[in-house]
C-alpha positions in Angstrom: 86.0 126.7 124.5 84.9 123.1 124.9 87.3 120.3 125.7 86.7 118.8 122.3 87.6 122.1 120.6 90.8 122.3 122.6 91.8 118.7 121.6 90.9 119.5 118.0 93.1 122.6 118.0 96.0 120.7 119.7 95.8 118.0 117.0 95.4 120.6 114.2 98.5 122.5 115.4 100.8 119.5 115.4 99.3 118.4 112.1 100.2 121.8 110.7 103.8 121.3 111.8 103.7 117.9 110.1 102.5 119.4 106.8 105.2 122.0 106.9 107.8 119.4 107.4 106.2 117.2 104.7 106.6 120.0 102.2 110.1 120.7 103.3 110.8 117.0 102.8 109.0 116.9 99.4 110.8 120.1 98.2 114.2 118.6 99.0 113.4 115.3 97.3 111.8 116.8 94.2 114.8 119.1 93.7 117.1 116.1 94.0 115.2 114.2 91.4 113.8 117.0 89.2 115.8 115.7 86.3 114.9 112.0 87.0 111.2 112.2 87.7 110.8 108.5 86.6 112.8 107.6 89.8 110.3 109.5 91.9 107.5 107.7 90.1 109.1 104.4 91.1 109.7 105.4 94.7 106.1 106.7 95.2 104.7 103.5 93.6 106.8 101.3 95.9 105.0 102.7 98.9 101.6 101.3 97.9 101.7 97.7 99.0 103.5 98.3 102.3 100.9 101.1 103.0 98.2 98.6 102.3 99.6 96.1 104.8 100.0 98.8 107.4 96.5 100.1 106.9 94.9 96.7 107.0 96.6 95.3 110.1 97.3 98.0 112.6 97.2 101.5 111.2 93.7 101.5 109.9 91.7 98.4 110.5 92.6 97.8 114.2 93.3 101.4 115.0 89.8 102.8 114.0 87.9 99.8 115.5 90.1 99.7 118.6 89.5 103.2 120.0 85.8 102.8 120.7 86.4 99.4 122.4 89.4 100.7 124.4 87.3 103.7 125.4 84.6 101.4 126.7 87.1 99.5 128.8 88.4 102.7 130.3 84.9 104.0 131.0 83.3 100.8 132.4 86.4 98.8 133.7 89.9 100.1 134.5 93.2 100.9 132.9 94.7 97.5 133.8 92.1 95.7 131.8 92.5 98.2 128.9 96.3 97.7 128.8 95.8 93.9 128.9 93.5 94.2 125.9 96.0 96.5 124.1 98.9 94.0 124.6 96.9 91.1 123.2 95.8 93.1 120.1 99.4 94.5 119.6 100.9 91.0 119.8 98.5 89.7 117.2 99.0 92.7 115.0 102.8 92.5 115.1 102.9 88.8 114.3 100.4 89.0 111.4 102.1 92.0 109.9 105.5 90.4 110.1 104.4 87.2 108.6 102.6 88.8 105.6 105.6 91.2 105.1 107.9 88.2 104.7 105.6 86.7 102.1 105.4 90.0 100.2 109.2 90.4 100.3 109.6 86.9 98.8 107.2 87.4 95.9 107.8 91.2 95.4 108.9 90.9 91.8 106.0 88.8 90.8 103.6 91.2 92.5 105.1 94.1 90.6 105.1 92.4 87.2 101.5 91.1 87.4 99.1 92.7 85.0 96.9 93.8 87.9 100.0 94.5 90.0 101.5 97.8 91.2 102.8 99.3 88.0 102.7 97.0 85.0 103.2 99.9 82.6 106.7 100.6 83.9 109.7 99.2 82.0 111.7 96.2 83.3 114.4 98.2 85.0 111.8 100.4 86.8 109.8 97.3 88.0 113.0 95.7 89.3 113.9 98.8 91.3 110.3 99.1 92.5 110.4 95.5 93.9 113.7 96.3 95.7 112.3 99.5 97.2 109.1 97.8 98.2 111.0 95.1 100.2 112.9 97.8 102.1 109.7 99.7 102.8 108.2 96.6 104.6 110.7 97.1 107.5 109.0 100.5 108.2 105.6 98.8 107.9 106.5 96.3 110.6 107.5 99.1 113.0 104.3 100.9 112.2 102.3 97.8 113.1 103.0 98.7 116.7 103.2 102.4 116.5 99.7 102.7 114.9 98.2 100.9 117.9 100.2 102.9 120.4 98.7 106.0 118.8 95.2 104.6 119.0 95.6 103.7 122.7 96.9 107.1 123.7 94.0 108.8 121.9 91.6 106.5 123.7 93.1 107.8 126.9 92.3 111.4 125.7 96.0 112.1 125.1 96.6 113.7 121.8 99.9 115.6 121.9 102.4 112.7 121.4 100.2 110.9 118.7 99.8 114.2 116.9 103.6 114.8 117.1 104.5 111.4 115.8 103.8 112.1 112.1 106.2 115.1 112.3 108.9 112.8 113.6 108.2 110.5 110.7 108.9 113.4 108.3 112.1 114.3 110.3 113.4 110.8 109.6 112.6 111.1 105.9 114.3 114.5 105.7 117.5 113.0 107.3 117.3 110.3 104.7 117.0 112.7 101.8 119.8 115.0 103.0 122.3 112.5 104.4 121.5 109.1 103.0 120.5 109.8 99.3 124.0 111.2 98.4 125.5 107.9 99.7 122.9 105.3 98.8 120.9 106.9 95.9 117.1 106.4 95.8 117.4 103.6 98.4 118.4 106.4 100.8 114.9 107.7 100.7 113.6 104.3 101.9 116.2 104.2 104.7 114.8 107.6 105.7 111.3 106.1 105.8 112.5 103.3 108.1 114.2 105.9 110.3 111.0 108.0 110.4 108.9 104.9 111.4 111.3 104.3 114.3 111.0 108.0 115.4 107.2 107.7 115.0 107.1 104.9 117.6 109.8 106.2 120.0 108.2 109.6 120.5 105.0 108.0 121.7 106.6 105.5 124.2 106.7 108.0 127.1 102.9 108.4 126.8 102.4 104.7 127.4 104.2 104.8 130.7 102.5 108.1 131.6 99.2 106.1 131.7 100.6 103.1 133.5 101.2 100.8 130.6 101.9 97.1 131.4 102.6 94.7 128.6 101.0 91.2 128.7 103.0 88.6 126.7 99.9 86.6 125.7 98.3 85.4 122.5 95.1 83.9 123.8 92.6 84.4 121.0 89.8 83.3 123.3 90.1 86.5 125.3 86.6 88.2 125.2 88.0 91.7 124.4 90.2 90.4 121.7 87.4 88.5 120.1 85.2 91.6 120.1 88.1 93.7 118.7 88.5 91.1 115.9 84.8 91.2 115.1 84.9 95.0 114.8 88.2 94.7 112.8 86.9 92.3 110.1 84.6 94.8 108.3 87.1 97.6 109.0 89.8 95.5 107.4 87.7 95.0 104.2 86.9 98.7 104.2 90.6 99.7 104.4 91.3 97.1 101.7 88.9 98.9 99.4 90.5 102.3 100.2 94.0 101.0 99.5 93.0 99.2 96.4 92.0 102.6 95.1 95.5 103.9 95.6 97.0 100.8 94.0 94.6 101.1 91.0 95.4 104.8 90.7 99.1 104.1 90.2 98.4 101.1 88.0 96.3 103.3 85.7 98.9 106.1 85.8 101.7 103.7 84.8 99.7 103.0 81.6 99.5 106.7 80.5 103.1 106.8 79.1 103.4 110.1 80.9 106.5 110.9 82.9 105.5 112.3 86.2 102.0 110.9 86.3 102.5 108.9 89.5 104.4 111.7 91.1 101.7 114.3 90.2 99.0 112.1 91.7 101.1 111.6 94.9 101.9 115.3 95.2 98.4 116.5 94.2 96.8 114.3 96.8 99.3 115.5 99.4 98.5 119.2 98.7 94.8 118.5 99.0 95.5 116.7 102.2 96.9 119.8 103.9 93.5 121.5 104.6 91.8 118.1 104.9 94.2 116.9 107.6 94.4 120.2 109.5 90.6 120.5 109.6 88.9 117.2 108.9 91.3 114.6 110.3 92.2 116.8 113.3 88.6 117.3 114.3 87.6 113.7 113.6 90.6 112.4 115.5 89.7 114.4 118.6 86.0 113.5 118.2 86.2 109.7 118.0 87.0 109.1 121.7 84.4 111.7 122.7 81.7 110.2 120.4 82.6 106.7 121.6 82.1 107.8 125.2 78.7 109.4 124.3 77.7 106.2 122.5 78.7 104.0 125.5 76.5 106.2 127.7 73.6 106.1 125.1 73.6 109.9 124.9 72.3 110.0 121.3 71.1 113.6 121.6 74.6 114.8 122.5 76.1 112.5 119.9 74.0 113.9 117.0 74.5 117.5 118.1 78.3 117.1 118.2 78.4 115.5 114.7 76.1 118.2 113.2 78.3 121.1 114.6 81.4 119.5 113.2 79.9 118.9 109.8 78.6 122.5 109.6 82.0 123.9 110.4 83.8 121.7 107.9 81.4 122.2 105.0 81.4 125.9 105.4 85.2 126.2 105.6 86.3 123.6 103.0 84.2 124.6 100.1 85.8 128.1 99.8 89.2 126.7 100.8 89.1 124.3 97.8 88.1 127.1 95.4 90.7 129.6 96.7 93.5 127.0 96.6 92.6 125.9 93.0 92.6 129.6 91.9 96.1 130.4 93.3 98.0 127.1 93.5 100.1 127.1 90.3 102.9 129.5 91.2 103.2 127.9 94.6 103.6 124.4 93.0 106.4 125.7 90.8 108.1 127.5 93.6 108.0 124.7 96.2 108.8 121.7 94.1 111.2 123.2 91.6 110.0 121.1 88.6 109.9 122.5 85.1 106.8 124.2 83.7 105.4 121.0 82.2 105.6 118.9 85.3 104.4 121.8 87.5 101.3 122.3 85.3 100.6 118.6 85.5 100.7 118.7 89.3 98.6 121.9 89.4 95.7 120.4 87.3 95.9 117.1 89.3 95.7 119.0 92.5 92.7 121.0 91.2 90.9 117.7 90.4 91.6 116.4 94.0 90.4 119.7 95.5 87.0 119.1 94.0 86.7 116.2 96.6 88.1 118.2 99.6 84.7 118.7 101.3 83.8 115.1 100.7 86.9 113.9 102.4 86.2 116.0 105.5 82.6 114.9 105.7 83.8 111.3 105.3 86.2 111.7 108.2 83.4 112.6 110.6 80.7 110.3 109.3 83.0 107.2 109.3 84.1 107.8 112.9 80.5 108.3 114.0 79.6 104.8 112.7 82.7 103.3 114.4 81.8 105.0 117.6 78.4 103.4 117.4 80.1 100.1 116.7 78.4 99.8 113.3 81.5 98.9 111.1 79.4 97.4 108.3 78.0 100.7 107.1 81.5 102.1 106.0 82.1 98.8 104.3 79.0 99.1 102.2 80.0 102.7 101.3 83.5 101.9 100.2 82.1 99.2 97.9 80.1 101.8 96.1 83.1 104.2 96.0 85.4 101.5 94.6 83.1 100.6 91.8 82.5 104.3 90.8 86.3 105.0 91.0 87.3 102.1 88.8 84.6 102.9 86.2 85.5 106.5 85.9 89.3 105.8 86.0 89.2 103.1 83.4 87.0 105.1 81.1 89.2 108.2 81.6 92.4 106.4 80.7 90.7 104.7 77.8 89.0 107.7 76.2 90.8 110.7 77.6 94.4 109.4 77.8 95.7 112.7 76.4 94.5 114.5 79.6 96.8 112.4 81.7 97.0 112.1 85.5 94.2 114.7 86.2 91.6 112.4 84.7 92.6 109.7 87.3 92.5 112.3 90.1 89.0 113.3 89.0 87.9 109.7 89.5 88.1 110.5 93.2 84.8 112.3 92.8 83.6 108.8 93.8 84.7 109.8 97.3 82.4 112.8 97.3 79.5 110.6 96.2 80.3 108.1 99.0 80.4 110.9 101.5 77.0 112.2 100.5 75.5 108.7 100.7 77.1 107.9 104.1 76.0 111.2 105.5 72.4 110.4 104.5 72.7 107.1 106.3 74.1 108.7 109.4 71.3 111.4 109.4 68.7 108.6 109.5 70.3 107.1 112.6 70.3 110.3 114.7 67.3 111.3 116.7 67.1 114.6 114.8 68.1 114.8 111.1 71.5 116.5 110.5 70.9 120.0 109.2 73.7 121.2 106.9 71.9 123.0 104.1 72.8 126.5 105.4 76.5 125.6 105.6 76.4 124.2 102.1 74.7 127.3 100.7 77.0 129.8 102.5 80.0 127.7 101.6 79.2 127.7 97.9 78.7 131.4 97.8 82.0 132.0 99.7 83.7 129.6 97.3 82.5 131.4 94.2 83.4 134.9 95.4 86.6 133.9 97.2 87.8 131.9 94.2 87.1 134.7 91.7 88.8 137.4 93.8 91.9 135.2 94.3 92.2 134.5 90.6 91.8 138.1 89.6 94.3 139.4 92.1 96.8 136.8 91.2 96.3 137.6 87.5 96.3 141.4 87.5 98.2 142.6 90.6 101.7 143.7 89.7 104.5 141.7 91.2 106.0 138.2 91.4 103.7 135.3 90.7 104.1 133.7 94.2 103.6 137.0 96.0 100.5 137.9 94.0 99.0 134.4 94.4 99.5 134.5 98.2 98.0 138.0 98.4 95.0 136.8 96.3 94.5 133.8 98.5 94.7 135.9 101.7 92.2 138.5 100.5 89.9 135.9 98.9 90.1 133.8 102.1 89.2 136.8 104.2 86.1 137.6 102.2 85.0 134.0 102.2 85.5 133.8 106.0 83.2 136.8 106.5 80.5 135.0 104.5 80.7 131.7 106.4 81.5 133.2 109.8 78.2 132.3 111.5 78.9 128.6 110.7 82.7 128.6 111.2 82.4 130.0 114.8 80.6 126.8 115.8 84.1 125.3 116.1 84.5 127.0 119.5 81.7 124.9 121.0 82.3 121.5 119.5 
C-alpha cells in the first residue's frame, strides 16, 4: 500500500465519521422542525453568504492555492520560512474576513431583500429572521478564516489526521447546539451551535501546529515575496470560488421563487446526501493527493504526476457510477427514516437527491482535476471552467423554474448537470497537459455496466423482498453494490497503489 493510499484512507475514515455525525445532527434538527420546515429553509439560506465569505478568503481561495506554495517552501527551503509565510497569509486573511464580515452585518437586511439577493421569494418575516441568523453566522466565518488556513498548512506538512478530524468537531458543536441551545434560544440556538463548532474546528488542530514547530510572525508586509506569490495564485482561485458560491446563492434564490415549502431544505439535504460518497471517495483522495502532486510538480516529475492522476480517476469513475445508481434506487425509505419528515417532504428530498446523484461522478473527477491544475500552479484553468459551469447552471435553472415550476426543487438540482459538463471539459484540458493522454475509457465502460446491473438489482430487491422498507432497501443496496464491485474490481483495486 502506497503512502498516498494510506493518507487517502486516513482522510476517508475521518470523513466517514464526519458524515455519520452530520446525519445525526441533521436527523435531530429535522425532527425538531419537521412541523416548521419554513424555519429550516430560512436557517439553511442564512448560511450562504457567510459560506461565500469563508470560501473566498481562507477556506477555499487561499487554502487551495496555499498548499502547493507551502509545499514548495518545505521542499526547497525550511519550516521556519514556511511558517513565516503562513503567518503573513493568515494575518491578511483574518483582517480581510473580519472587515468584510462587519460590512455584511451592517447591510444584512438590504442584501436579503434585494431582488438578486439571498431569498427574495420569502415573506417579510422570513427575510428579517434570515438577516438576523446571517449576522450571527458571520462570527463562525471569522473563526474559520484562521482554521481553514491551519488545515491547509498541516496538509502541506503531510499531516492529515487532525485536519480530517476537524469537520467532525464542527458537527459536534452543532449537535450540542441542537440538543441544548435550541430549547432555550429557538432557531438562533442552531447558529450558536455553528459558532461553537467553528471554535472546535480550530482548537482540535492547534496541537498540530506546535507539533511541526509553528512560530507566529506578527507582520503584514505585503511586499514579502512569498505573500505576493500567494496572492497571485489566490486571485484566480478567489474568482473561481466566487463562481461556485454564486451557484449556491442562485440555487436558493431560485428555490425561494417556487412557492414550495421545503424547497431550500430539500436542496440542502439532497446535496448533503450526494456529498457522502463524494467526500469519502473524491474529496478524501484529492485532499491526500494535492501535497503529493505539488511535490511531483516542484520536482518536474510529470510522468509520475500523470500516472498518479490517471490511477485516481480510474478508481473514482469505476466506483462512483454504480454508487450513484444504487443509491438512487434505494434511497427513499432511508430518507424517510433518517429525517422523519412526512411523505410529501421525504419524496421531495428523494427526487432532489436523485437529481444530484446524476452529477456524483462529475464531482469526483472535478476534485482530482482541479487540484492537479493547482499543483501545477495553473489557477486560470479552473477559472475558465467555472465560468462555463455558471452560465450553464443559470440557463438550465432559470428555464427550469420558468417552464417546469411544478416539478419544484429537483429541477434546480438537475441544473448541476453543469458540473458534470465542466468536469468533462477540464478533464480534457488536463489530459492535453500530461505527457501521456489520461486513459479512462475502460473505467467508464465498466462503471456504466455496473451501474445498470447494480441499480436494477437494488430496485427489484427493495420492491419485492418481504420485510420493512428500510431493511429491504439496505439489503438491496448491499447485494447490488456487491455485484457492481465484482464488475469494476480490476479498476477499483488500483486504489491500493495510488
